N, C-alpha and C positions, 0 to 999 in steps of 0.2 A: 533521073539522079545515077542509075547504073554507067552511061555515056560519061558523063561527068567523071567518074572515080577514073574511069579506062582511060579518059585523057589527060586525067589527074589534073583538074582543072585549070588548065592550061589556057583557054580564050577569055577573052578580056570580060565577057557578061557571065561567065560560070558561078563565079562569088556572088552574083546578083542574082541567079540562080536556085544558088543553096539559099541564100537569106528570105526568098518569095517559097519554097519548100517549107522552111523551116517556121516561116508566120502560119502559111498552112497549116502544119502539125501542128501547134500553138492554138491554133484556135478551133481546131476539129477534138481534140483532147480536151479541148475546156468546155465544149458542148457536149462531150459524151460526159463530163464532171456535172455540169449543171443540172442533164440527163437523171444522172446516177444520184444526186441530192434529190429532186425532183419526187424520184420514186421512192426515196427513204421516207420524205417529210409526207406523201400521201398514203405510206402503209402504218402498220403501229409498230412498224421495226422499233424504233425510238422507247417508245412506251414498253414494248417485251424485254427488251435489252437491257431498260434499266428495271424491270421488276428484277429478272435473273439476276443483274450487279446487285441487287439489294438480297434478294436471295442467299447467295454467297457470301455478302456481307454478314448477313443474320449470322449464319453459320459458323463465319470464322470469330463474332463475338461472342458466339456460343461455347466456342473450342477455349476461347481467350478468359472464359469464366471459371474456368476449371484450374486455371495456372494462380499461383499466390499475387495478391494484389501489390502490385509493383507500380511506378510510373512508367517504366516502359509498356506492361501490360496496358497503362489506360491509353497510353500513346498509340498504338497498336489499334484499340476499338476507336479512337478517335479517327485514325488512319481507314478503317474499314467504313468507315460513313459519309467520311470526305472524301474518298474512291467513286462511293455513290452518286454525291451531291455535287460535285465537282462541274459536271456538266449541264446542270439544269438553269 
């Protein structure tokens, strides 16, 4: 790739080489992406993250309970529940 850049992509086949490199990089990054997802799904990361999110939501709702009862407070409590359940 460095050679191509030095000669400023002047040879006829240079643009094709760039496309080939780009496709290779896309395929490689996709493989890494799938490997990462496989590791996540085979671990307990999703369950642990959901539990952590639920504990934060429960804490937020506990604090919200101390505020006067208003529509805004109710909506914030619903938002906390939604934030945890949206990925399930």
